[in-house]
SEGU-923161 format. One record per residue (C-alpha): residue in one letter; residue number from 0; x, y, z negated. Coordinates in nm, 3 decimals. Example, Ala and Ser with C-alpha at 12.3 -4.5 7.8 and 13.67 -1.06 7.14 Angstrom:
2
(site "A"; 0; (1.230; -0.450; -0.780)),
(site "S"; 1; (1.367; -0.106; -0.714)),
# end
This chain:
509
(site "M"; 0; (3.522; 14.303; -9.129)),
(site "I"; 1; (3.874; 14.184; -9.225)),
(site "D"; 2; (4.026; 13.928; -8.983)),
(site "D"; 3; (4.147; 13.659; -9.218)),
(site "S"; 4; (4.357; 13.504; -8.935)),
(site "R"; 5; (4.578; 13.806; -8.911)),
(site "E"; 6; (4.609; 13.892; -9.277)),
(site "R"; 7; (4.667; 13.679; -9.577)),
(site "S"; 8; (4.664; 13.759; -9.934)),
(site "E"; 9; (4.989; 13.800; -10.129)),
(site "P"; 10; (4.940; 13.483; -10.345)),
(site "E"; 11; (4.886; 13.285; -10.002)),
(site "S"; 12; (5.201; 13.430; -9.826)),
(site "L"; 13; (5.398; 13.345; -10.122)),
(site "E"; 14; (5.294; 12.991; -10.137)),
(site "L"; 15; (5.358; 12.943; -9.751)),
(site "R"; 16; (5.714; 13.078; -9.807)),
(site "R"; 17; (5.758; 12.830; -10.095)),
(site "V"; 18; (5.626; 12.535; -9.907)),
(site "E"; 19; (5.849; 12.630; -9.618)),
(site "A"; 20; (6.150; 12.649; -9.822)),
(site "A"; 21; (6.098; 12.339; -10.012)),
(site "L"; 22; (6.052; 12.165; -9.658)),
(site "R"; 23; (6.369; 12.318; -9.547)),
(site "E"; 24; (6.547; 12.217; -9.855)),
(site "S"; 25; (6.406; 11.852; -9.817)),
(site "E"; 26; (6.503; 11.835; -9.445)),
(site "A"; 27; (6.861; 11.952; -9.556)),
(site "R"; 28; (6.879; 11.675; -9.813)),
(site "Y"; 29; (6.787; 11.419; -9.587)),
(site "R"; 30; (7.040; 11.534; -9.287)),
(site "T"; 31; (7.314; 11.550; -9.566)),
(site "I"; 32; (7.214; 11.181; -9.690)),
(site "S"; 33; (7.187; 11.063; -9.312)),
(site "E"; 34; (7.531; 11.218; -9.222)),
(site "L"; 35; (7.680; 11.037; -9.517)),
(site "T"; 36; (7.543; 10.707; -9.485)),
(site "S"; 37; (7.477; 10.662; -9.090)),
(site "T"; 38; (7.113; 10.630; -9.133)),
(site "Y"; 39; (6.823; 10.706; -8.929)),
(site "A"; 40; (6.444; 10.689; -8.968)),
(site "Y"; 41; (6.181; 10.577; -8.750)),
(site "L"; 42; (5.817; 10.533; -8.678)),
(site "T"; 43; (5.647; 10.283; -8.444)),
(site "H"; 44; (5.291; 10.227; -8.374)),
(site "L"; 45; (5.090; 9.914; -8.296)),
(site "E"; 46; (4.960; 9.924; -7.943)),
(site "S"; 47; (4.625; 9.761; -7.838)),
(site "D"; 48; (4.807; 9.458; -7.655)),
(site "G"; 49; (5.003; 9.394; -7.990)),
(site "S"; 50; (5.336; 9.550; -7.879)),
(site "L"; 51; (5.526; 9.816; -8.117)),
(site "T"; 52; (5.628; 10.152; -7.950)),
(site "L"; 53; (5.883; 10.390; -8.108)),
(site "E"; 54; (5.702; 10.715; -8.173)),
(site "W"; 55; (5.993; 10.912; -8.322)),
(site "V"; 56; (6.337; 10.861; -8.487)),
(site "T"; 57; (6.557; 11.084; -8.676)),
(site "G"; 58; (6.905; 11.116; -8.825)),
(site "D"; 59; (7.197; 10.931; -8.649)),
(site "F"; 60; (6.996; 10.712; -8.417)),
(site "V"; 61; (7.181; 10.836; -8.092)),
(site "Q"; 62; (7.518; 10.838; -8.268)),
(site "I"; 63; (7.457; 10.459; -8.397)),
(site "T"; 64; (7.291; 10.315; -8.063)),
(site "G"; 65; (7.408; 10.533; -7.799)),
(site "Y"; 66; (7.052; 10.566; -7.673)),
(site "T"; 67; (6.806; 10.863; -7.689)),
(site "L"; 68; (6.439; 10.790; -7.763)),
(site "E"; 69; (6.320; 10.814; -7.406)),
(site "E"; 70; (6.602; 10.551; -7.307)),
(site "I"; 71; (6.489; 10.313; -7.576)),
(site "K"; 72; (6.107; 10.337; -7.454)),
(site "Q"; 73; (6.233; 10.268; -7.079)),
(site "L"; 74; (6.415; 9.965; -7.217)),
(site "G"; 75; (6.102; 9.826; -7.337)),
(site "G"; 76; (6.135; 9.913; -7.708)),
(site "P"; 77; (6.379; 9.862; -8.006)),
(site "I"; 78; (6.376; 9.475; -7.950)),
(site "R"; 79; (6.596; 9.509; -7.663)),
(site "L"; 80; (6.852; 9.645; -7.897)),
(site "I"; 81; (6.882; 9.363; -8.115)),
(site "H"; 82; (7.179; 9.108; -8.060)),
(site "P"; 83; (7.013; 8.792; -7.879)),
(site "S"; 84; (7.137; 8.568; -8.171)),
(site "D"; 85; (6.960; 8.791; -8.410)),
(site "R"; 86; (6.618; 8.830; -8.250)),
(site "P"; 87; (6.457; 8.551; -8.438)),
(site "V"; 88; (6.529; 8.723; -8.742)),
(site "A"; 89; (6.370; 9.075; -8.620)),
(site "V"; 90; (6.059; 8.873; -8.493)),
(site "Q"; 91; (5.999; 8.707; -8.838)),
(site "R"; 92; (6.050; 9.051; -9.016)),
(site "T"; 93; (5.793; 9.203; -8.786)),
(site "E"; 94; (5.540; 8.936; -8.835)),
(site "R"; 95; (5.585; 9.010; -9.221)),
(site "L"; 96; (5.551; 9.396; -9.171)),
(site "L"; 97; (5.239; 9.326; -8.939)),
(site "A"; 98; (5.087; 9.094; -9.224)),
(site "G"; 99; (5.126; 9.402; -9.461)),
(site "Q"; 100; (5.437; 9.308; -9.636)),
(site "A"; 101; (5.750; 9.537; -9.683)),
(site "S"; 102; (6.060; 9.389; -9.553)),
(site "I"; 103; (6.456; 9.429; -9.557)),
(site "A"; 104; (6.658; 9.253; -9.283)),
(site "E"; 105; (7.025; 9.267; -9.176)),
(site "F"; 106; (7.085; 9.214; -8.810)),
(site "R"; 107; (7.313; 9.301; -8.535)),
(site "I"; 108; (7.246; 9.550; -8.244)),
(site "I"; 109; (7.415; 9.601; -7.887)),
(site "T"; 110; (7.503; 9.961; -7.871)),
(site "K"; 111; (7.493; 10.154; -7.518)),
(site "T"; 112; (7.857; 10.096; -7.478)),
(site "G"; 113; (7.836; 9.731; -7.542)),
(site "E"; 114; (7.962; 9.763; -7.903)),
(site "T"; 115; (7.807; 9.517; -8.163)),
(site "R"; 116; (7.704; 9.694; -8.488)),
(site "W"; 117; (7.532; 9.568; -8.816)),
(site "L"; 118; (7.216; 9.760; -8.945)),
(site "R"; 119; (7.035; 9.706; -9.242)),
(site "D"; 120; (6.666; 9.796; -9.189)),
(site "Y"; 121; (6.402; 9.861; -9.450)),
(site "G"; 122; (6.033; 9.871; -9.307)),
(site "R"; 123; (5.722; 9.969; -9.486)),
(site "P"; 124; (5.378; 9.898; -9.296)),
(site "I"; 125; (5.113; 10.148; -9.278)),
(site "R"; 126; (4.771; 9.990; -9.310)),
(site "D"; 127; (4.426; 10.090; -9.160)),
(site "E"; 128; (4.226; 9.924; -9.471)),
(site "A"; 129; (3.891; 9.988; -9.276)),
(site "R"; 130; (4.003; 9.725; -9.006)),
(site "N"; 131; (4.253; 9.553; -9.223)),
(site "R"; 132; (4.541; 9.584; -9.016)),
(site "T"; 133; (4.878; 9.730; -8.975)),
(site "V"; 134; (4.859; 10.029; -8.733)),
(site "R"; 135; (5.220; 10.171; -8.788)),
(site "I"; 136; (5.553; 10.056; -8.930)),
(site "Y"; 137; (5.775; 10.350; -9.094)),
(site "G"; 138; (6.140; 10.240; -9.170)),
(site "A"; 139; (6.486; 10.367; -9.238)),
(site "A"; 140; (6.791; 10.168; -9.093)),
(site "Q"; 141; (7.179; 10.210; -9.206)),
(site "D"; 142; (7.477; 10.111; -9.009)),
(site "I"; 143; (7.662; 9.891; -9.243)),
(site "T"; 144; (7.927; 9.755; -8.961)),
(site "D"; 145; (8.215; 9.858; -9.193)),
(site "R"; 146; (8.078; 9.679; -9.483)),
(site "K"; 147; (7.989; 9.351; -9.284)),
(site "Q"; 148; (8.343; 9.357; -9.146)),
(site "A"; 149; (8.512; 9.395; -9.481)),
(site "E"; 150; (8.279; 9.111; -9.618)),
(site "Q"; 151; (8.386; 8.902; -9.307)),
(site "A"; 152; (8.755; 8.979; -9.368)),
(site "L"; 153; (8.696; 8.891; -9.735)),
(site "C"; 154; (8.556; 8.563; -9.660)),
(site "R"; 155; (8.829; 8.486; -9.411)),
(site "S"; 156; (9.064; 8.567; -9.671)),
(site "E"; 157; (8.887; 8.360; -9.949)),
(site "E"; 158; (8.890; 8.083; -9.730)),
(site "R"; 159; (9.254; 8.106; -9.635)),
(site "F"; 160; (9.326; 8.117; -9.999)),
(site "R"; 161; (9.108; 7.814; -10.073)),
(site "V"; 162; (9.285; 7.612; -9.796)),
(site "A"; 163; (9.634; 7.715; -9.948)),
(site "F"; 164; (9.520; 7.639; -10.289)),
(site "E"; 165; (9.365; 7.299; -10.219)),
(site "E"; 166; (9.618; 7.178; -9.941)),
(site "G"; 167; (9.942; 7.370; -10.049)),
(site "P"; 168; (10.266; 7.189; -10.155)),
(site "L"; 169; (10.299; 7.404; -10.454)),
(site "G"; 170; (10.112; 7.329; -10.772)),
(site "M"; 171; (9.853; 7.592; -10.843)),
(site "A"; 172; (9.632; 7.653; -11.126)),
(site "T"; 173; (9.415; 7.952; -11.221)),
(site "F"; 174; (9.425; 8.042; -11.619)),
(site "M"; 175; (9.219; 8.272; -11.848)),
(site "P"; 176; (9.443; 8.527; -12.046)),
(site "D"; 177; (9.442; 8.301; -12.339)),
(site "G"; 178; (9.606; 8.018; -12.166)),
(site "T"; 179; (9.294; 7.825; -12.069)),
(site "L"; 180; (9.342; 7.629; -11.748)),
(site "H"; 181; (9.013; 7.704; -11.524)),
(site "E"; 182; (9.106; 7.506; -11.212)),
(site "A"; 183; (9.394; 7.311; -11.077)),
(site "N"; 184; (9.474; 7.214; -10.712)),
(site "H"; 185; (9.564; 6.840; -10.636)),
(site "A"; 186; (9.946; 6.919; -10.611)),
(site "L"; 187; (9.967; 7.032; -10.967)),
(site "G"; 188; (9.758; 6.718; -11.109)),
(site "Q"; 189; (10.007; 6.494; -10.882)),
(site "M"; 190; (10.299; 6.666; -11.043)),
(site "L"; 191; (10.180; 6.604; -11.378)),
(site "G"; 192; (10.010; 6.295; -11.341)),
(site "Y"; 193; (9.666; 6.404; -11.383)),
(site "A"; 194; (9.337; 6.408; -11.150)),
(site "P"; 195; (9.273; 6.804; -11.088)),
(site "D"; 196; (8.943; 6.777; -11.283)),
(site "E"; 197; (9.109; 6.630; -11.588)),
(site "L"; 198; (9.338; 6.961; -11.616)),
(site "A"; 199; (9.043; 7.171; -11.636)),
(site "G"; 200; (8.974; 7.306; -11.987)),
(site "K"; 201; (9.326; 7.220; -12.109)),
(site "T"; 202; (9.559; 7.521; -12.219)),
(site "L"; 203; (9.913; 7.622; -12.093)),
(site "R"; 204; (10.025; 7.477; -12.421)),
(site "D"; 205; (9.897; 7.147; -12.353)),
(site "I"; 206; (10.109; 7.121; -12.036)),
(site "A"; 207; (10.411; 7.307; -12.137)),
(site "H"; 208; (10.727; 7.154; -12.314)),
(site "P"; 209; (10.686; 7.256; -12.697)),
(site "D"; 210; (11.011; 7.450; -12.686)),
(site "D"; 211; (10.901; 7.642; -12.387)),
(site "A"; 212; (10.531; 7.700; -12.457)),
(site "A"; 213; (10.580; 8.037; -12.621)),
(site "A"; 214; (10.776; 8.161; -12.313)),
(site "C"; 215; (10.501; 8.053; -12.086)),
(site "M"; 216; (10.217; 8.230; -12.280)),
(site "A"; 217; (10.460; 8.534; -12.290)),
(site "L"; 218; (10.472; 8.508; -11.896)),
(site "L"; 219; (10.084; 8.490; -11.868)),
(site "A"; 220; (10.047; 8.807; -12.130)),
(site "R"; 221; (10.293; 8.997; -11.898)),
(site "A"; 222; (10.101; 8.919; -11.594)),
(site "A"; 223; (9.739; 8.999; -11.754)),
(site "A"; 224; (9.910; 9.323; -11.864)),
(site "G"; 225; (9.992; 9.438; -11.502)),
(site "H"; 226; (10.357; 9.377; -11.507)),
(site "V"; 227; (10.437; 9.222; -11.167)),
(site "S"; 228; (10.766; 9.048; -11.147)),
(site "R"; 229; (10.929; 8.875; -10.847)),
(site "D"; 230; (11.145; 8.670; -11.048)),
(site "A"; 231; (11.036; 8.303; -11.109)),
(site "H"; 232; (11.056; 8.150; -11.471)),
(site "E"; 233; (11.203; 7.851; -11.496)),
(site "T"; 234; (11.038; 7.637; -11.765)),
(site "R"; 235; (10.975; 7.255; -11.852)),
(site "C"; 236; (10.629; 7.113; -11.838)),
(site "R"; 237; (10.523; 6.767; -12.020)),
(site "T"; 238; (10.338; 6.527; -11.772)),
(site "M"; 239; (10.063; 6.279; -11.884)),
(site "D"; 240; (10.308; 6.026; -11.966)),
(site "G"; 241; (10.540; 6.220; -12.176)),
(site "R"; 242; (10.815; 6.286; -11.898)),
(site "D"; 243; (10.986; 6.649; -11.903)),
(site "L"; 244; (10.944; 6.815; -11.563)),
(site "W"; 245; (11.144; 7.120; -11.484)),
(site "T"; 246; (10.936; 7.385; -11.297)),
(site "S"; 247; (10.974; 7.723; -11.141)),
(site "V"; 248; (10.667; 7.932; -11.220)),
(site "T"; 249; (10.518; 8.261; -11.106)),
(site "A"; 250; (10.219; 8.432; -11.227)),
(site "T"; 251; (10.008; 8.717; -11.081)),
(site "V"; 252; (9.664; 8.834; -11.131)),
(site "L"; 253; (9.346; 8.792; -10.925)),
(site "H"; 254; (9.096; 9.083; -10.933)),
(site "D"; 255; (8.713; 9.080; -10.811)),
(site "H"; 256; (8.582; 9.339; -10.556)),
(site "D"; 257; (8.550; 9.606; -10.822)),
(site "G"; 258; (8.921; 9.548; -10.925)),
(site "N"; 259; (8.858; 9.390; -11.260)),
(site "M"; 260; (9.080; 9.097; -11.362)),
(site "M"; 261; (8.928; 8.754; -11.283)),
(site "C"; 262; (9.192; 8.519; -11.374)),
(site "I"; 263; (9.574; 8.443; -11.347)),
(site "L"; 264; (9.715; 8.253; -11.071)),
(site "A"; 265; (10.022; 8.053; -11.164)),
(site "M"; 266; (10.219; 7.847; -10.901)),
(site "F"; 267; (10.436; 7.580; -11.000)),
(site "E"; 268; (10.730; 7.434; -10.810)),
(site "D"; 269; (10.919; 7.124; -10.899)),
(site "I"; 270; (11.274; 7.180; -10.942)),
(site "T"; 271; (11.361; 6.891; -11.146)),
(site "E"; 272; (11.594; 6.739; -10.876)),
(site "R"; 273; (11.776; 7.098; -10.827)),
(site "K"; 274; (11.805; 7.112; -11.229)),
(site "Q"; 275; (11.973; 6.768; -11.240)),
(site "T"; 276; (12.219; 6.855; -10.967)),
(site "E"; 277; (12.300; 7.191; -11.137)),
(site "R"; 278; (12.334; 6.984; -11.482)),
(site "T"; 279; (12.604; 6.760; -11.290)),
(site "L"; 280; (12.799; 7.071; -11.146)),
(site "R"; 281; (12.808; 7.257; -11.462)),
(site "R"; 282; (12.927; 6.928; -11.649)),
(site "A"; 283; (13.193; 6.873; -11.366)),
(site "E"; 284; (13.295; 7.237; -11.381)),
(site "R"; 285; (13.351; 7.224; -11.762)),
(site "L"; 286; (13.566; 6.909; -11.708)),
(site "A"; 287; (13.759; 7.094; -11.431)),
(site "A"; 288; (13.805; 7.395; -11.667)),
(site "I"; 289; (13.935; 7.144; -11.947)),
(site "G"; 290; (14.188; 7.002; -11.697)),
(site "T"; 291; (14.304; 7.330; -11.618)),
(site "L"; 292; (14.329; 7.445; -11.990)),
(site "A"; 293; (14.460; 7.102; -12.111)),
(site "A"; 294; (14.822; 7.183; -12.138)),
(site "G"; 295; (14.757; 7.472; -12.329)),
(site "I"; 296; (14.529; 7.308; -12.555)),
(site "A"; 297; (14.795; 7.058; -12.627)),
(site "H"; 298; (15.024; 7.330; -12.707)),
(site "E"; 299; (14.763; 7.481; -12.928)),
(site "I"; 300; (14.743; 7.167; -13.106)),
(site "N"; 301; (15.116; 7.076; -13.107)),
(site "N"; 302; (15.195; 7.402; -13.293)),
(site "P"; 303; (14.989; 7.337; -13.602)),
(site "L"; 304; (15.082; 6.959; -13.602)),
(site "G"; 305; (15.450; 7.072; -13.581)),
(site "A"; 306; (15.384; 7.311; -13.897)),
(site "I"; 307; (15.213; 7.015; -14.089)),
(site "T"; 308; (15.524; 6.793; -14.002)),
(site "L"; 309; (15.763; 7.070; -14.121)),
(site "S"; 310; (15.543; 7.123; -14.449)),
(site "V"; 311; (15.558; 6.735; -14.538)),
(site "D"; 312; (15.939; 6.759; -14.458)),
(site "A"; 313; (15.988; 7.051; -14.694)),
(site "V"; 314; (15.810; 6.869; -14.978)),
(site "V"; 315; (16.027; 6.530; -14.951)),
(site "M"; 316; (16.342; 6.735; -14.914)),
(site "S"; 317; (16.256; 6.940; -15.261)),
(site "E"; 318; (16.242; 6.631; -15.472)),
(site "D"; 319; (16.524; 6.749; -15.688)),
(site "R"; 320; (16.475; 7.136; -15.684)),
(site "P"; 321; (16.357; 7.310; -15.973)),
(site "N"; 322; (16.098; 7.512; -15.766)),
(site "R"; 323; (15.942; 7.183; -15.634)),
(site "E"; 324; (15.608; 7.281; -15.761)),
(site "E"; 325; (15.612; 7.629; -15.573)),
(site "I"; 326; (15.722; 7.451; -15.264)),
(site "L"; 327; (15.452; 7.205; -15.282)),
(site "G"; 328; (15.184; 7.458; -15.313)),
(site "V"; 329; (15.288; 7.661; -15.009)),
(site "A"; 330; (15.324; 7.328; -14.814)),
(site "L"; 331; (14.996; 7.203; -14.890)),
(site "E"; 332; (14.835; 7.575; -14.812)),
(site "N"; 333; (15.026; 7.541; -14.481)),
(site "I"; 334; (14.911; 7.200; -14.404)),
(site "R"; 335; (14.537; 7.274; -14.489)),
(site "A"; 336; (14.556; 7.600; -14.235)),
(site "S"; 337; (14.700; 7.395; -13.987)),
(site "A"; 338; (14.460; 7.119; -14.009)),
(site "L"; 339; (14.167; 7.356; -13.994)),
(site "R"; 340; (14.307; 7.539; -13.688)),
(site "C"; 341; (14.344; 7.191; -13.514)),
(site "G"; 342; (13.977; 7.143; -13.614)),
(site "R"; 343; (13.862; 7.447; -13.467)),
(site "I"; 344; (14.034; 7.392; -13.135)),
(site "V"; 345; (13.889; 7.026; -13.125)),
(site "K"; 346; (13.546; 7.161; -13.221)),
(site "S"; 347; (13.553; 7.416; -12.952)),
(site "M"; 348; (13.669; 7.165; -12.668)),
(site "L"; 349; (13.402; 6.914; -12.778)),
(site "Q"; 350; (13.116; 7.179; -12.782)),
(site "F"; 351; (13.252; 7.310; -12.434)),
(site "A"; 352; (13.234; 6.950; -12.304)),
(site "R"; 353; (12.911; 6.859; -12.459)),
(site "D"; 354; (12.615; 6.779; -12.234)),
(site "D"; 355; (12.334; 6.982; -12.406)),
(site "V"; 356; (12.249; 7.225; -12.126)),
(site "S"; 357; (11.881; 7.256; -12.208)),
(site "R"; 358; (11.905; 7.312; -12.566)),
(site "R"; 359; (11.869; 7.655; -12.714)),
(site "S"; 360; (11.868; 7.792; -13.084)),
(site "S"; 361; (11.944; 8.110; -13.240)),
(site "G"; 362; (12.325; 8.159; -13.239)),
(site "D"; 363; (12.615; 8.415; -13.287)),
(site "L"; 364; (12.751; 8.553; -12.957)),
(site "G"; 365; (13.035; 8.668; -13.130)),
(site "D"; 366; (13.138; 8.321; -13.231)),
(site "V"; 367; (13.085; 8.181; -12.890)),
(site "A"; 368; (13.332; 8.464; -12.774)),
(site "R"; 369; (13.588; 8.365; -13.011)),
(site "R"; 370; (13.600; 8.004; -12.939)),
(site "A"; 371; (13.622; 8.078; -12.581)),
(site "R"; 372; (13.915; 8.326; -12.637)),
(site "D"; 373; (14.082; 8.034; -12.852)),
(site "M"; 374; (14.050; 7.806; -12.554)),
(site "V"; 375; (14.223; 8.013; -12.300)),
(site "R"; 376; (14.478; 8.201; -12.535)),
(site "S"; 377; (14.755; 7.960; -12.419)),
(site "F"; 378; (14.649; 7.996; -12.050)),
(site "A"; 379; (14.693; 8.365; -12.093)),
(site "A"; 380; (15.007; 8.333; -12.298)),
(site "R"; 381; (15.162; 8.129; -12.009)),
(site "R"; 382; (15.067; 8.420; -11.754)),
(site "Q"; 383; (15.186; 8.655; -11.995)),
(site "V"; 384; (14.853; 8.820; -12.018)),
(site "P"; 385; (14.733; 8.990; -12.351)),
(site "L"; 386; (14.402; 8.916; -12.459)),
(site "R"; 387; (14.170; 9.168; -12.654)),
(site "L"; 388; (13.843; 9.074; -12.794)),
(site "E"; 389; (13.648; 9.347; -12.960)),
(site "I"; 390; (13.288; 9.247; -13.136)),
(site "D"; 391; (13.070; 9.489; -13.300)),
(site "D"; 392; (12.973; 9.414; -13.655)),
(site "A"; 393; (12.588; 9.498; -13.570)),
(site "V"; 394; (12.574; 9.234; -13.293)),
(site "P"; 395; (12.241; 9.032; -13.390)),
(site "E"; 396; (12.184; 8.671; -13.309)),
(site "I"; 397; (11.995; 8.560; -13.006)),
(site "V"; 398; (11.826; 8.232; -12.881)),
(site "M"; 399; (12.083; 8.082; -12.628)),
(site "N"; 400; (12.248; 7.768; -12.529)),
(site "A"; 401; (12.594; 7.807; -12.707)),
(site "T"; 402; (12.739; 7.552; -12.475)),
(site "E"; 403; (12.665; 7.721; -12.144)),
(site "M"; 404; (12.736; 8.085; -12.279)),
(site "G"; 405; (13.075; 7.942; -12.374)),
(site "Q"; 406; (13.119; 7.829; -12.032)),
(site "V"; 407; (13.050; 8.182; -11.899)),
(site "F"; 408; (13.306; 8.337; -12.137)),
(site "V"; 409; (13.571; 8.082; -12.039)),
(site "N"; 410; (13.503; 8.111; -11.675)),
(site "L"; 411; (13.499; 8.487; -11.685)),
(site "F"; 412; (13.803; 8.495; -11.913)),
(site "S"; 413; (14.011; 8.258; -11.670)),
(site "N"; 414; (13.907; 8.458; -11.379)),
(site "A"; 415; (14.035; 8.793; -11.523)),
(site "I"; 416; (14.352; 8.632; -11.641)),
(site "E"; 417; (14.396; 8.484; -11.297)),
(site "A"; 418; (14.358; 8.827; -11.139)),
(site "S"; 419; (14.599; 9.006; -11.355)),
(site "K"; 420; (14.998; 9.063; -11.343)),
(site "P"; 421; (15.220; 8.978; -11.625)),
(site "G"; 422; (15.176; 9.255; -11.891)),
(site "D"; 423; (14.793; 9.337; -11.799)),
(site "R"; 424; (14.559; 9.318; -12.067)),
(site "V"; 425; (14.242; 9.169; -12.043)),
(site "T"; 426; (13.949; 9.315; -12.282)),
(site "V"; 427; (13.638; 9.176; -12.339)),
(site "R"; 428; (13.389; 9.382; -12.577)),
(site "V"; 429; (13.063; 9.238; -12.726)),
(site "A"; 430; (12.833; 9.513; -12.840)),
(site "S"; 431; (12.467; 9.563; -12.920)),
(site "A"; 432; (12.239; 9.834; -12.754)),
(site "P"; 433; (11.869; 9.897; -12.744)),
(site "E"; 434; (11.689; 9.581; -12.681)),
(site "E"; 435; (12.001; 9.386; -12.547)),
(site "I"; 436; (12.345; 9.264; -12.587)),
(site "R"; 437; (12.632; 9.381; -12.378)),
(site "I"; 438; (12.925; 9.185; -12.284)),
(site "A"; 439; (13.189; 9.388; -12.070)),
(site "F"; 440; (13.502; 9.209; -11.905)),
(site "H"; 441; (13.772; 9.445; -11.794)),
(site "D"; 442; (14.097; 9.370; -11.635)),
(site "R"; 443; (14.345; 9.559; -11.430)),
(site "G"; 444; (14.418; 9.295; -11.187)),
(site "S"; 445; (14.401; 9.258; -10.790)),
(site "G"; 446; (14.038; 9.368; -10.780)),
(site "M"; 447; (13.787; 9.288; -10.488)),
(site "T"; 448; (13.647; 9.445; -10.185)),
(site "D"; 449; (13.252; 9.520; -10.143)),
(site "Q"; 450; (13.241; 9.218; -9.914)),
(site "E"; 451; (13.415; 8.984; -10.170)),
(site "I"; 452; (13.181; 9.117; -10.449)),
(site "D"; 453; (12.877; 9.040; -10.249)),
(site "R"; 454; (12.992; 8.690; -10.205)),
(site "M"; 455; (13.157; 8.625; -10.557)),
(site "F"; 456; (12.842; 8.436; -10.699)),
(site "D"; 457; (12.783; 8.224; -10.385)),
(site "P"; 458; (12.839; 7.856; -10.427)),
(site "F"; 459; (13.184; 7.741; -10.298)),
(site "Y"; 460; (13.329; 8.070; -10.242)),
(site "T"; 461; (13.660; 8.112; -10.367)),
(site "S"; 462; (13.974; 8.330; -10.275)),
(site "R"; 463; (14.189; 8.066; -10.465)),
(site "A"; 464; (14.112; 7.784; -10.243)),
(site "D"; 465; (14.482; 7.726; -10.194)),
(site "Q"; 466; (14.515; 7.651; -10.554)),
(site "G"; 467; (14.222; 7.401; -10.583)),
(site "A"; 468; (13.966; 7.611; -10.706)),
(site "A"; 469; (13.608; 7.478; -10.614)),
(site "G"; 470; (13.432; 7.797; -10.621)),
(site "L"; 471; (13.143; 7.687; -10.864)),
(site "G"; 472; (13.250; 7.892; -11.186)),
(site "L"; 473; (13.103; 8.230; -11.119)),
(site "C"; 474; (12.796; 8.065; -10.941)),
(site "I"; 475; (12.738; 7.861; -11.252)),
(site "S"; 476; (12.802; 8.147; -11.471)),
(site "Y"; 477; (12.537; 8.358; -11.290)),
(site "G"; 478; (12.282; 8.094; -11.310)),
(site "I"; 479; (12.331; 8.047; -11.675)),
(site "V"; 480; (12.310; 8.428; -11.734)),
(site "R"; 481; (11.990; 8.463; -11.517)),
(site "Q"; 482; (11.840; 8.161; -11.710)),
(site "H"; 483; (11.890; 8.334; -12.017)),
(site "G"; 484; (11.682; 8.662; -11.886)),
(site "G"; 485; (12.009; 8.844; -11.833)),
(site "T"; 486; (12.176; 9.038; -11.552)),
(site "I"; 487; (12.552; 9.064; -11.435)),
(site "D"; 488; (12.695; 9.399; -11.280)),
(site "V"; 489; (13.018; 9.397; -11.121)),
(site "R"; 490; (13.226; 9.697; -11.005)),
(site "S"; 491; (13.576; 9.646; -10.874)),
(site "R"; 492; (13.829; 9.821; -10.610)),
(site "P"; 493; (14.125; 9.653; -10.462)),
(site "G"; 494; (14.429; 9.703; -10.697)),
(site "R"; 495; (14.212; 9.894; -10.938)),
(site "G"; 496; (14.095; 9.594; -11.146)),
(site "T"; 497; (13.721; 9.450; -11.221)),
(site "D"; 498; (13.472; 9.540; -11.467)),
(site "I"; 499; (13.182; 9.286; -11.523)),
(site "T"; 500; (12.899; 9.375; -11.751)),
(site "I"; 501; (12.651; 9.126; -11.877)),
(site "R"; 502; (12.321; 9.214; -12.041)),
(site "L"; 503; (12.134; 8.968; -12.232)),
(site "P"; 504; (11.779; 9.062; -12.385)),
(site "L"; 505; (11.751; 9.011; -12.753)),
(site "N"; 506; (11.440; 8.824; -12.685)),
(site "A"; 507; (11.594; 8.578; -12.424)),
(site "D"; 508; (11.388; 8.263; -12.370)),
# end
């Protein structure tokens, strides 16, 4: 007879090897998943006294808990691992399992080293249908401590944000990319004269000044597109009762857990009082500049007035001359040219002194530069400093406040003249470049040290205090250029002169 226990048929051997290989592959997959997810499986059985005994565990049980299976049995079962505050949750879950219901629960355990860790435990009952009772519980537990810590940190962060949003001194609101206001805090409502819930559903255009609404929408669009800017945007808002309110606005995108954009957070700071102070300082600086230039302006006007008087005298004295008609024509042309010159000087003075610091419109920067040159021409002549103004033909118009930009030109012209020696030329060039206009001031005067350059735009800083200078001109000029979306770059060396370059964007708002 052939002993079947010693020999197997070839098909049976192949099948056995196939099963063993499949088992090894399955175990390898489980080990891989277990290692990647910090998971262990377990099996418990129900004792006659109703207690549960842990039969076996697999995976990362020892690495997660610090205990071996025998140590757990000696402790009195897995219930001893569970954090005291979470044991009621574990007891309720066990009751559901014993009642035949699969159950998932999240709870804390205390490891052998005393560390607290979070587990997500899925249990499935194994029933003895004949006796209608659960006899075993099979389950898998995953270490979710990192996730729980991240969730708790997120909750704390969200709570801090909520407190800052609700109680912070800055006005805050969340907007959708189309400008619809989703939620506003108490500070913004108080700032604009609304109850916070009255602002919900309004759009940015509803609360922005009509002249600044497009610029505000552009700020939201840049934020939504991911362009992060640390610079605040100064704009006007319109309160519920129709008042204009100057605000400094910054915008940033808020993302969800998956990195998708939820909304745009905008923060509003009321700077109305500061803007009023700046407005007063600018007007005072302009009036001071007018006082400085008054003698030169009087000289500029006296020259054409003198020419008018001489032309009138020439006409009176030509009464008996045969070429009287020719003399009359020349005199009238001189009178007309001189009167127009006086008109241009007076217009420049009035425009320079006019109090319209917030009004902007499309204009020619070249014309602003010419008027500023005319205002300082006599001052330069007294200092014997030649002026040269170069303006490219292709310089486009930009949206600007002509009065403010005129103040910038006069301040920088005057500073360059003050720094120059007799005979040194001051050159100013206005040119167009891609997406911007560049204004370059060049002088060959006394120049500045690096320390002086660092402080030259500080308020009340001046190197000519002994001459009565207040130190506000360059500070105000810097603020005007920044509010037009521009930049100022300064290069200077002692005894070698100074180059100041202003860059203004073509779409300045």
